[in-house]
C-alpha positions in Angstrom: -20.7 12.9 -9.4 -19.0 9.5 -8.8 -21.4 6.6 -8.0 -20.2 6.2 -4.4 -20.7 9.9 -3.6 -24.1 9.9 -5.4 -25.3 6.8 -3.6 -24.2 8.2 -0.2 -26.1 11.5 -0.9 -29.2 9.6 -2.0 -29.2 7.4 1.1 -28.9 10.4 3.4 -31.8 12.1 1.6 -34.0 9.0 1.8 -33.1 8.2 5.4 -33.7 11.8 6.4 -37.3 11.6 5.1 -37.9 8.1 6.5 -35.6 7.7 9.5 -37.5 4.7 11.1 -36.5 2.6 8.0 -32.8 3.1 8.5 -32.2 4.1 12.1 -33.2 2.6 15.6 -35.5 5.5 16.3 -37.3 3.9 19.2 -34.0 3.1 20.9 -32.7 6.6 20.4 -35.9 8.0 21.9 -35.8 5.5 24.8 -32.3 6.9 25.6 -33.8 10.3 26.0 -32.6 11.8 22.7 -34.7 14.1 20.5 -34.4 14.4 16.7 -33.3 18.0 15.6 -32.1 19.8 12.6 -28.8 21.8 12.5 -29.5 25.4 11.6 -26.1 25.6 10.0 -25.4 22.5 7.9 -29.1 21.3 7.9 -28.0 17.8 9.0 -30.5 15.8 11.2 -29.1 14.9 14.6 -30.1 13.5 18.0 -29.3 15.0 21.4 -30.8 14.9 24.9 -30.9 18.7 25.1 -32.2 21.3 22.6 -29.5 22.6 20.3 -29.5 24.8 17.2 -26.0 23.6 16.1 -25.3 19.9 15.5 -21.9 19.6 17.1 -19.6 19.0 14.1 -16.4 21.0 14.1 -17.3 22.8 10.9 -20.5 24.1 12.6 -19.4 24.8 16.2 -16.0 26.2 14.9 -14.1 25.1 18.0 -13.1 22.2 20.2 -14.4 22.8 23.7 -12.8 19.8 25.4 -9.2 21.0 25.3 -8.0 21.4 28.9 -11.6 20.7 29.8 -12.5 17.0 29.1 -16.0 15.8 29.6 -14.7 12.5 31.0 -13.7 11.7 34.6 -10.5 9.8 33.9 -7.7 10.0 31.2 -7.2 7.0 28.9 -3.8 5.9 27.5 -3.2 4.3 24.1 -3.5 0.5 24.9 -5.8 1.1 27.9 -8.5 2.6 25.6 -9.0 -0.6 23.6 -8.6 -2.8 26.7 -11.5 -0.9 28.4 -13.6 -1.1 25.2 -13.0 -4.8 24.9 -14.0 -5.4 28.5 -17.2 -3.3 28.0 -18.2 -5.2 24.8 -17.2 -8.7 26.1 -19.8 -8.4 28.8 -22.3 -7.8 26.0 -21.4 -10.9 24.1 -18.8 -9.7 21.6 -15.6 -11.7 20.8 -12.2 -10.1 20.5 -10.4 -10.7 17.2 -6.7 -9.8 16.5 -5.9 -7.2 14.0 -5.5 -7.9 10.3 -2.2 -7.0 8.5 -2.0 -3.3 7.7 -1.0 -4.4 4.1 -4.3 -5.4 2.6 -3.0 -8.5 0.6 -6.5 -10.0 0.3 -7.8 -7.0 -1.6 -7.0 -6.1 -5.2 -8.4 -2.6 -4.9 -6.5 -1.5 -1.8 -2.8 -1.3 -0.7 -3.4 -0.7 3.0 -6.1 -1.5 5.5 -8.2 1.7 5.9 -10.9 0.6 8.4 -11.8 -2.1 10.9 -14.3 -3.6 8.4 -11.8 -4.1 5.6 -10.5 -7.4 6.8 -14.0 -8.8 6.5 -14.7 -7.4 3.0 -15.8 -8.7 0.6 -16.1 -12.4 1.4 -17.6 -12.2 4.9 -19.8 -9.2 4.3 -21.1 -10.8 1.1 -21.9 -14.0 3.0 -19.4 -16.1 1.1 -17.2 -17.0 4.1 -18.3 -17.3 7.7 -17.0 -14.7 10.2 -14.8 -15.8 13.2 -17.7 -14.7 15.4 -21.0 -13.0 14.8 -20.3 -10.1 17.1 -16.8 -8.8 17.2 -14.4 -6.2 18.6 -11.1 -5.5 16.9 -8.2 -3.0 17.4 -7.4 -2.5 13.7 -4.5 -0.2 12.9 -5.0 1.6 9.6 -3.3 3.9 7.1 -4.9 6.6 5.0 -3.2 9.3 2.9 -5.7 11.6 1.3 -5.2 14.5 3.7 -1.4 14.5 4.4 -1.3 18.3 4.5 -3.7 18.4 7.4 -1.4 16.3 9.6 0.3 18.3 12.4 -2.0 21.3 11.9 -5.6 20.4 12.7 -4.7 18.4 15.8 -6.9 15.4 14.8 -5.6 14.3 11.4 -3.1 11.4 11.0 -1.9 9.1 8.2 -2.2 6.3 10.8 -4.8 5.6 13.4 -6.4 2.7 15.2 -10.0 2.1 14.3 -11.7 0.2 17.1 -14.4 -2.0 15.6 -17.7 -3.1 16.9 -18.9 -5.4 14.2 -21.8 -7.8 13.7 -22.6 -10.3 10.9 -26.2 -11.6 11.3 -29.1 -12.9 9.3 -31.8 -10.2 8.8 -34.0 -11.9 11.4 -31.3 -12.0 14.0 -29.9 -8.5 13.4 -30.5 -6.4 16.5 -30.0 -2.7 15.6 -31.4 -1.5 19.0 -28.9 -3.6 20.9 -25.9 -2.5 18.8 -26.8 1.2 19.3 -27.3 0.8 23.1 -24.1 -1.2 23.5 -22.1 1.6 21.8 -24.0 4.5 23.6 -23.3 2.8 26.9 -19.6 2.7 26.1 -19.5 6.5 26.1 -21.9 7.1 29.0 -20.9 4.2 31.3 -17.3 3.2 30.5 -15.9 6.6 29.3 -18.3 8.4 31.6 -19.3 11.1 29.2 -22.6 12.7 30.3 -25.2 12.0 27.6 -25.9 15.8 27.4 -22.4 16.0 25.9 -23.2 13.7 23.0 -24.7 14.5 19.6 -25.5 11.8 17.1 -25.7 12.8 13.4 -27.6 11.0 10.7 -25.3 10.2 7.8 -24.4 7.4 5.3 -21.3 5.5 4.4 -20.0 3.8 1.2 -16.9 1.7 0.8 -15.5 -1.6 -0.3 -18.5 -2.2 -2.5 -21.0 -2.0 0.4 -23.1 0.9 1.8 -25.7 1.8 4.4 -27.0 4.6 6.6 -24.9 5.6 9.6 -24.9 7.5 12.9 -21.9 9.7 13.8 -21.1 10.3 17.4 -19.8 13.8 18.4 -18.8 15.4 21.7 -17.6 19.0 22.2 -16.8 19.4 18.5 -15.0 16.1 17.9 -16.2 13.1 16.0 -15.4 10.0 18.0 -16.8 7.3 15.8 -19.7 6.2 13.5 -22.0 3.2 13.5 -22.8 2.1 9.9 -25.8 -0.1 9.3 -24.3 -1.9 6.2 -27.2 -3.6 4.5 -26.5 -3.1 0.8 -24.2 -4.3 -2.0 -23.3 -1.4 -4.3 -20.6 -3.2 -6.3 -22.1 -2.5 -9.7 -24.5 0.3 -8.9 -24.6 3.7 -10.5 -27.3 5.1 -8.1 -29.5 4.0 -5.2 -32.0 2.3 -7.5 -29.3 -0.4 -8.3 -28.1 -1.3 -4.8 -29.0 -4.8 -3.6 -29.5 -6.2 -0.1 -26.6 -8.1 1.3 -27.2 -11.8 2.1 -26.5 -10.9 5.8 -26.9 -7.6 7.6 -23.7 -6.1 8.9 -22.9 -3.7 11.7 -19.8 -1.7 11.1 -18.9 0.7 13.9 -15.5 2.4 13.5 -14.1 4.5 16.4 -10.8 6.4 16.6 -8.8 5.1 19.5 -6.6 8.2 19.4 -9.6 10.5 19.6 -11.0 8.7 22.7 -7.5 9.2 24.3 -7.6 12.8 23.2 -11.1 13.8 24.5 -10.5 11.8 27.8 -7.3 13.8 28.5 -8.3 17.2 27.0 -4.8 17.4 25.5 -3.8 20.1 23.1 -4.0 17.5 20.3 -4.4 13.8 19.6 -0.7 13.4 19.1 0.1 14.4 22.6 -2.8 12.2 23.9 -1.8 9.0 22.1 2.0 9.4 21.7 3.1 11.4 24.8 6.5 9.8 25.1 7.4 10.2 21.4 6.2 13.9 21.4 8.2 14.8 24.5 11.3 13.2 23.0 10.9 15.1 19.7 10.6 18.5 21.4 13.6 17.7 23.5 15.8 16.6 20.6 14.7 19.5 18.4 15.3 22.0 21.2 12.2 23.7 19.9 10.7 26.2 22.4 7.1 26.6 21.1 4.9 29.5 22.0 2.6 27.3 23.9 0.4 30.2 25.0 -0.4 31.0 21.3 -0.7 27.3 20.4 -3.3 26.8 23.2 -5.3 29.7 21.6 -4.8 28.2 18.1 -5.8 24.6 18.7 -9.5 25.0 19.4 -9.9 26.6 16.0 -7.4 24.3 14.1 -10.2 22.1 12.8 -11.2 24.9 10.5 -8.0 24.3 8.5 -9.2 20.9 7.2 -8.4 21.1 3.5 -11.0 18.5 2.7 -13.7 20.9 3.6 -12.5 24.3 2.5 -11.9 25.9 -0.9 -9.4 28.6 0.2 -6.8 27.7 2.8 -5.4 31.2 2.9 -8.9 32.6 3.8 -9.2 29.8 6.4 -6.0 30.9 8.1 -7.2 34.5 8.1 -10.5 33.3 9.7 -8.7 31.3 12.4 -6.5 34.4 13.1 -9.6 36.5 13.5 -11.2 34.0 15.9 -8.0 34.1 18.0 -7.8 37.9 18.1 -11.5 38.3 18.9 -11.6 35.6 21.6 -8.4 36.6 23.3 -8.2 40.3 22.5 -4.8 39.9 20.7 -3.5 41.4 17.5 -1.4 38.7 15.9 -1.3 38.7 12.0 -1.8 35.6 9.9 1.7 35.2 8.6 3.1 35.5 12.2 0.6 32.8 13.3 1.7 30.5 10.5 5.4 31.1 11.3 4.8 30.1 15.0 2.6 27.1 14.2 4.7 25.5 11.3 7.6 24.0 13.4 5.1 22.7 16.0 3.1 21.1 13.2 6.4 19.7 11.9 7.2 17.9 15.2 3.7 16.4 15.3 4.0 15.3 11.7 7.2 13.5 12.4 5.5 11.8 15.3 2.6 10.7 13.1 4.7 9.7 10.0 7.2 7.6 12.1 4.3 5.5 13.5 3.0 5.1 9.9 6.3 3.8 8.8 6.5 1.4 11.8 3.1 -0.1 11.1 3.7 -0.5 7.3 7.3 -1.7 7.4 6.6 -4.2 10.2 3.9 -5.8 8.0 6.2 -6.0 4.9 5.5 -2.9 2.9 8.4 -0.9 1.4 8.8 2.8 0.4 9.0 3.0 -3.4 7.6 4.9 -6.4 4.9 2.4 -7.2 1.5 1.5 -5.7 1.2 2.0 -2.0 4.9 2.4 -1.6 4.8 5.9 -2.9 2.6 6.9 0.1 5.3 5.6 2.5 8.1 7.4 0.6 5.9 10.6 0.6 5.4 10.6 4.4 9.0 9.6 5.0 10.3 12.5 2.9 7.8 14.9 4.4 9.2 14.0 7.9 12.8 14.4 6.6 11.8 17.8 5.0 10.8 19.1 8.4 14.0 17.8 10.0 16.1 19.3 7.2 14.3 22.7 7.1 14.6 23.4 10.8 18.0 21.7 11.2 16.8 19.5 14.0 19.1 16.8 15.4 16.5 14.0 15.0 17.2 10.5 13.8 14.1 9.1 12.2 14.9 5.5 13.0 15.3 6.3 16.7 11.8 7.8 16.7 10.4 4.6 15.1 12.1 2.5 17.9 10.3 4.7 20.5 7.0 4.3 18.6 7.4 0.5 18.9 8.0 0.7 22.6 5.0 3.0 23.1 2.5 0.7 21.3 3.9 -2.7 22.5 1.1 -3.2 25.1 -1.4 -3.4 22.2 0.9 -4.5 19.4 3.9 -6.4 20.8 4.8 -7.6 17.4 6.0 -4.1 16.4 9.3 -4.7 18.1 10.1 -7.9 16.1 11.2 -6.3 12.8 13.2 -3.3 14.0 16.5 -4.6 12.7 15.1 -4.9 9.1 13.4 -1.5 9.4 16.7 0.1 10.3 18.2 -1.0 7.0 15.3 0.3 5.1 15.2 3.7 6.8 19.0 4.1 6.6 18.9 3.5 2.9 16.0 6.0 2.4 17.8 8.7 4.5 21.0 8.2 2.5 19.2 8.7 -0.8 17.4 11.7 0.6 20.7 13.5 1.5 22.3 12.5 -1.8 19.5 14.2 -3.5 19.8 17.3 -1.4 23.5 17.7 -2.4 22.5 17.7 -6.1 19.3 19.7 -6.1 20.8 23.2 -6.1 21.8 23.1 -9.8 18.3 21.8 -10.8 16.7 24.7 -9.0 19.0 27.2 -10.6 18.0 25.9 -14.0 14.4 26.3 -13.0 14.9 29.9 -11.9 16.4 30.8 -15.3 13.1 29.9 -17.0 11.4 32.8 -15.1 7.9 31.4 -15.5 5.0 31.2 -13.1 4.6 27.8 -11.7 1.3 26.0 -11.5 0.3 23.4 -9.0 1.0 20.8 -11.6 4.5 22.1 -12.0 5.3 21.8 -8.3 4.1 18.2 -8.4 6.1 17.5 -11.6 9.4 18.8 -10.2 8.9 16.9 -6.9 8.2 13.6 -8.7 10.8 13.9 -11.5 13.6 15.7 -9.6 12.7 15.4 -5.9 12.5 19.2 -5.5 10.2 20.3 -2.7 8.1 23.5 -2.8 10.0 24.8 0.2 13.3 24.5 -1.7 11.9 26.3 -4.7 10.4 29.1 -2.5 13.7 29.5 -0.6 15.6 29.8 -3.9 13.2 32.4 -5.1 13.6 34.3 -1.8 17.4 34.5 -2.2 16.9 36.3 -5.5 14.3 38.6 -3.9 11.5 36.9 -5.8 8.3 35.6 -4.3 6.3 32.5 -5.3 3.1 31.0 -3.9 3.4 27.3 -3.2 0.3 25.0 -3.0 -0.9 24.6 0.6 -2.2 21.1 -0.2 0.9 20.0 -2.0 1.3 16.5 -0.5 -2.4 15.9 -1.2 -1.8 16.8 -4.9 1.1 14.4 -5.1 -0.9 11.6 -3.5 -3.8 12.3 -6.0 -1.3 12.1 -8.9 0.0 8.7 -7.9 -3.5 7.5 -7.1 -4.9 8.5 -10.5 -1.8 7.0 -12.3 -2.1 3.7 -10.5 -5.9 3.5 -11.0 -5.4 4.3 -14.7 -2.8 1.6 -15.2 -4.9 -1.0 -13.4 -8.0 -0.2 -15.4 -6.1 -0.3 -18.7 -4.6 -3.7 -17.9 -7.9 -5.1 -16.7 -10.0 -3.6 -19.5 -7.7 -5.3 -22.0 -8.4 -8.7 -20.5 -12.1 -8.0 -19.7 -13.2 -8.9 -23.2 -12.2 -12.5 -22.5 -14.3 -13.0 -19.4 -17.6 -11.4 -20.4 -19.2 -14.8 -20.9 -17.6 -16.5 -17.9 -19.2 -17.3 -14.6 -17.7 -16.1 -11.4 -14.7 -18.3 -10.4 -15.2 -20.3 -7.2 -12.3 -19.4 -4.9 -11.3 -22.6 -3.2 -8.3 -21.1 -1.3 -10.7 -19.4 1.1 -12.1 -22.8 2.1 -8.7 -24.4 2.8 -5.7 -22.2 2.8 -3.3 -25.1 2.8 -4.8 -27.3 0.1 -2.4 -27.6 -2.8 -4.0 -30.2 -5.1 -7.4 -30.8 -6.6 -9.0 -32.9 -9.3 -12.2 -30.9 -9.3 -11.6 -27.8 -11.4 -12.5 -27.8 -15.1 -10.9 -25.7 -17.8 -13.7 -23.5 -19.2 -11.6 -21.3 -21.5 -8.1 -20.9 -23.0 -6.9 -17.8 -24.9 -3.9 -15.8 -25.9 -3.4 -12.0 -25.4 -0.3 -10.1 -26.4 1.6 -13.4 -26.8 0.6 -14.5 -23.3 -1.4 -17.6 -22.8 -4.2 -17.8 -20.2 -6.5 -20.5 -18.7 -9.8 -19.9 -16.9 -11.1 -22.6 -14.5 -14.5 -22.9 -13.0 -12.8 -23.0 -9.5 -9.3 -22.4 -8.4 -6.8 -23.0 -5.6 -4.4 -20.3 -7.1 -4.4 -17.1 -5.2 -4.2 -14.1 -7.6 -2.1 -11.0 -7.0 -4.2 -8.8 -4.7 -3.5 -6.0 -2.2 0.3 -6.3 -2.5 0.4 -10.1 -2.0 2.1 -12.1 -4.7 0.2 -14.7 -6.7 0.6 -18.5 -6.3 2.5 -20.6 -8.8 2.2 -24.2 -9.7 0.7 -26.4 -12.5 -2.6 -27.0 -14.2 -2.1 -30.5 -15.4 1.2 -30.3 -17.3 1.1 -26.5 -17.8 3.2 -24.3 -15.6 1.3 -21.3 -14.0 3.6 -18.2 -13.9 1.1 -15.5 -13.0 -2.5 -15.2 -11.6 -4.7 -12.2 -11.9 -8.4 -11.4 -11.1 -10.5 -9.5 -13.6 -13.8 -8.7 -12.0 -15.0 -12.0 -10.4 -13.0 -14.2 -12.8 -9.5 -15.6 -12.1 -7.0 -15.8 -15.0 -4.0 -18.2 -14.9 -1.1 -17.2 -17.2 0.9 -20.2 -18.3 4.3 -20.6 -20.0 
């Protein structure tokens, strides 16, 4: 088991046996909540009414808020954060503008994946002071581990806005009771969800080198957000015995803006709730006439198709079909259900993927075959695959323009880079169609081999030749042959690129690690003064040569190393020209001519 997963498991176990050490138990009790144990998943949770089941989708098996929201009024996209900001401002929190979605300050991430990421590691580690001690932030984020879920489950997306309620305090000033009540009141007072409709699960969270116990908030089968009590540094830890207290105690609450929209409207899915204009446009342009009656029956059970949590997707589809038939006294078969749902999922995938491209390209990322760029190319081509397969008259750039208009009340800057985005998208679409005109011969060659294809084969043919599983399946069908394609195909492709990138990074850093073993951590002067360009203070503590490249290590540096997609600084150390800067562990290496 990987250290982060092991540590998370260990924190959950320890917190479960000693909840008062990790959770604001007295505050939970004062809110009228009782600690209970789920008879299904065995998770400990809090609720104001007696329950046997915790409230997680995987346990309750259905969303019960669709067409029946627990709130009194619907919330639109920008309105959701504006209401949250107003609620928290009254309680002393300061609004902070979002960080770029391209995580240039991190050498371990390509994209911002959570509202806390902009503050890790330097603020959470107590190295740099936060802009305020209690903060709200509307951070747009990108994540790509579950691309195949997008469009199907109703709640998954490659992009989302994580609303943050954050606090950075000394251990003596850290007020866990206050933070919990501030957040609980958001649901019960501002969103007006009755407290009987809330379930709060005990859990843990690890990420960015930090960890802590957490509480997850659910209502009617949907997780809305989680409040992490981030107290520990796990940077070099293998298990819970090696984690260390952070210099400051951190609150990291992350809540899905789209999910708040969704539950407040009771829409069929979060796409319709947070992107209603774009979704309406896509259905009109595609001229798709969905079987909405069937889709309404399907959506409450769609969460059971989450491929992160199931071993057999085909069995999960059968189970969903059985739920529908039993609940509604129908007799639809699994394949017919899939056939009806796939084009609808395609429309919602295009909606999601176009917003992902808008966010990423606006902040300077590019589709490519390296680093985070491969994720962008993957979602772009998945969107184009749906358009191509169903022969829809949809222009992807036009959809991106509509996305910019729909989010401008929260992110007005999204309209500033549309001209440049058009050139990028036009170029990618041109290459996509050039490929389509050449792929037939490659598939015919593949068919002549007459071999069973493994999941690895599907990934290989997609990466090397651009051949999608649907194209292979269609070619087999024309020859009266059948072939099973991987249901989690895009997840497999993502994992391939992730492992390759990680391997390359480790190989490069491991080669240089031998030179920094005896070096102290480099003091990063650029975080103290971004604009400072000269200093007489740093001392050269080591010079060495590796693979015919010369490096200098200083005790402190103004040079920013390549991290998170941002290019390194260049300049001079005395009379030596710096042409590259990299960070190995906590030590900065300056490559010179």
